[in-house]
N, C-alpha and C positions, 0 to 999 in steps of 0.2 A: 449791078450786083448779081451774084449767083447764089440762090438759096439751095441748100442741100443738106443731107444728113448722112450719117454713117451707122450701119448696124454692125456691132462687134459680134462676130460669130464665136470667137474663142479668146478669152482674156488671158489664158494661161496655156498656150499650145505646148504639147509634148515635144521634146527634142527629136530631130530627124537624124537618127544615127545609122540607119541601115540603108542599103541600096534599094531604091524604089519607094522609100518612106515618103518622099515629097509628093509623088504621084498619088500614093494611097491617101495621104492627108488631104490632098486637093479633092479627091472623090468624097471623103467624109464631109468636108466643109460645104460641098455642093448640096448636101442634103440638110444642112442646118438652116434654121430661120431666125436664130438669135434669141429664141425663148428658152428660159431655163428648163432643163429636163434632166432630173437626177438619173433615171434609168438609162437614158440615152448617153449621158456623160460617162456613166460607169461602163456601159458597153464599149464606148470608144476608148476609154482610158484603162480599162480592166481593173486598175487599182488607183485610188486617189485619197488624199487626206481630206478630212472633213473641212478643215480650215481653208484649203485651196478651193473647194467647191463653194463654200460660203462667200469667199471673195469674188467668185464668178457670178454670184447671185443665185446659186443653186442651193436650195435648202437640203441639208443632210438629214433626211427623215428616216433613214434606216440605221440599224445598229452596226457599229464598227465590227470588223472581224478580228482586229487586234489594235490596241492603242486607239489612235484616231484614224486608222486606215479603213476605208470602205472598199468593197470589192463587188464586181459584177458576179452574180451568183454562178453563172455557167463557167466563167473563168476560174472561180474559186474551186468548183468541183473538179475542173481539169487539173488544177494545181495539186489537189489532194491525190488524184490518181498518179500524177507524175512523181509525187513525193514517195509513194509506195514503190514505184518502179526504180527510182534512183537509189532508195535505201536497199532494195533487193540487189541491184547491180553492184553497189559498193560492197555489200556483204559477200557476194561471190568473189569479188576481186581481193578483198581483205578479210578472209574468214576468221582470222585470229584477233581482230580488233573488236572492241565492245560497241559496235554501232558506228554510224557515220556522223562526223562533227556537224553541228548546225550550220557553221559557216560554209562548209563545203556544199551543203544543200542550198543555202542561200545563193551561192554563186551559180550552181547548176540550174536552179530554177529562175535565175536572173531576177531575184527579188530585192527590193531596196532596203529591207529591214529584217533583221534576224527574228524579230517578234512575229513576223508573218509565218516564218517556218514553224516556230513553236506552236502557233495557233492552228496550223494545218494538221498537227499530229493527232491522229485518231486511231483506235484499234483497227487493224492488228499492229499498229506502231505504238511505241512508248518513247518518252523523252526522259533521259536520266543523265545527269552530270554533263550536260551540253552535247549529248549524242543521241541520235535517234536509232532505234533498233526495233526488230519485230518482237512482239510479246511471246509468241510461240518460238521456242528455241529451234533455230535452224539446225539441220543435220550437221554434225561435226565434220570437218575435213576428214577424209578417209584415213590418213595416217594417225590422226588423233583418236578417231573412233577405234582403230585397231589397238592402239596403245592402251586405251581404257579397257577394252575387252580383255587384254592380257592381264591387267591389274585384277579384273574380276576373276579370271581363271586362277591366277596365282594365289589370291587371298580369299578364295571362297570358303576354305576351311578355317581361316583365321581372320575374320572380318574386322577385328580391332587392331590388327597390325598394319603399319603403314610402310610402304616402300621407302628405303633409304634414298637420300638425294642422288647418289650415284646410280642407283637402280632406275630412278625416274629418268635420268638422262639417257641411260641405255635403252629405255623403252621409247625414247623420243619425246618425253614430256618435260620440256623446258618451261620457264615461267609463262610465256605467252600461250603455249599449248595447255598448260594447267589452267590458266585463266579462262580460256575458251571452254574447257570441259566443265569448270565450276559454274560459269554463266549458263551453260546448257543443262545444268543439273545432273551431269554425269559423274562428277566427283564432289566431295565435300572437303573444303579447306579448313583445317583446324589451326594451322600456323604455317609460316613459310616452310615449304618443302615437307609439310606434313598433311597428307591427304588420305581420306578414307572413302569408301563407297557411300552413296547418299543415304542408304537405309541404316547406317551405323548408329545414328543418334537414337532412334526409337528402339533398336535392338539393345543398345547399351542400357537404356532405362529399364527394360524388362529384366536384364541380367542383374542389375544393381538392386532392383526391387526384391530379388530373391535372397539378398544378403541380410544377416542380422543388422538391424538399424540401431544407432547410426553406424557407419562404416568408415574405415580409414582409406587413405590413398593407396596404401599397400594392399589392403583387402580388395579394393576396386581393381587395381592393376592385375592381381592374380585371378580374380573372377573373370575379367575380360581377356585374360591370356594375352597381355600386351606389355609394352614397355612404359617407363615413366615418360619418355618423349611423347607418347601418344596420350597416356592417361591424364597428364596434367592439363593440356589444352582441352581435352574432351570433357573433363569434369567442369572446367571453367565455362565451357559452352553450355553444358547442362544447367549450371548455376544461372547463367544469363537468361536462359529460356524458361527458368522457373521449374524445371523438372526435378532439380535437386536443390537442397538448401545447405549452405556451409555454416557450420556451428562454430562457436567461439574457440573450441579446442582444435579446430581445423578438420574435425570429422564432418561427415555429411550424412544426409538422409534424403530418401526419395520423397518428394512432395506428393501427397494424395495417395500414398501406398495403403492398401487395405490392411486393416488391423488383423 
């Protein structure tokens, strides 16, 4: 009879997908002694599910980074830095899109779960509607910035008038360009193809506060020197923001106006 025993070094080995992975794995196994070691397992695996570690006899005594995923701290920091780099790279390549889709980042970072991407988002990044973007508005693409500047110049003396749809197209402001300018805070969208400069809301409240209260839509339109096309959505926006109050007879009054 032959008496012997076996020491299992890894009950759940990672797949060997890349060239040289087998040799690298052999080097790792050479340093193992079969004793459970959470920090060591996380260093070797970078990411692991708590349940997987428990089945291996390794107590998952640290907090997950997302769901039941545990991460090696240094690897997690590197992923965070890479997330910023990939988001910035995508913004340069796609300047008119509202950020980079989470799934694109998952693939680029070679992560197994979208929840890991979402958990990595930290300032200066934000997550909104399944996309990651920088909180500080990146500079607009030069053609869009020039178009916005032309709007500023043309409407400086009539801040409550909005360029007509055909004028926006002539300026190079299509739907995507307008969307980028709105996200960057360079334009204010009242309705489709109705945009004003961003300071128009506060300026409008000051003008309307100078009217006899309450005031009609017609009085507001004349005071703002604008058209019904602009006045209607502008007043509706002021209503939603609580700057004005719509009365039962459809007249309005400025909220908090000094007596």
